[in-house]
C-alpha angles and dihedrals in degrees: 000000000000111000092199091078091058098042089048088054091054091048091050092051092050091047091048091050091049091051087079090066134063127282092273092053091049091051092050091047091050091051092047092048091052092046092047094054096094090048091050091051092049092048090051091050092049091049092050091046091050090050090051090051091051091049091049091049090050092049096050090094090060115105095242095039099221120198132212118215130186122207131182115223105182103294094345125091113213119202116198127189109201120194114211119238109277116256113270114274114260115265107254113206114249113258121221102220089190089069097072104165098157138032126204133188112220125191113206135174109258091243092056091046090053092050092050091049091050092048092048092048090049090054093043095239135115121267089247092053091047092051094046090049092048092049093046091049092048089055093046116089114246137056117349121269115268122185092212133002125218123208110216138211124181120195131173149114129289114213116201 
């Protein structure tokens, strides 16, 4: 976000207000507007930072507790939204595959079967182990089973 747009708006408003006076008033207003530019930029940055703090405080109740940060890069304000690392995956009890007490036939769409095979291969386990772990996790109270978690960070610009 370029602060120049906003500080130029303040200068224009001061100049427009001074246009009602004589030449001396207009000259003083122009000089004051130029001198006030750093203070206007600082006030804008402080307002944006306060808003980011309020947003972060409001988001603290969210499960991943994201945070909003504001940084000044020369005349540009950078707003970053950082997602906290996801909570650790629930511990799924180890399954003893040697203790096969029951068999089940499961009919799956080919696309789902392929996704399961890919996930099992990514974790270095057999399809059977992956399915048993997923089923056990689904039956265990707590957050849902996820084969792999991804921490996230979102950065970008806010144009106003």
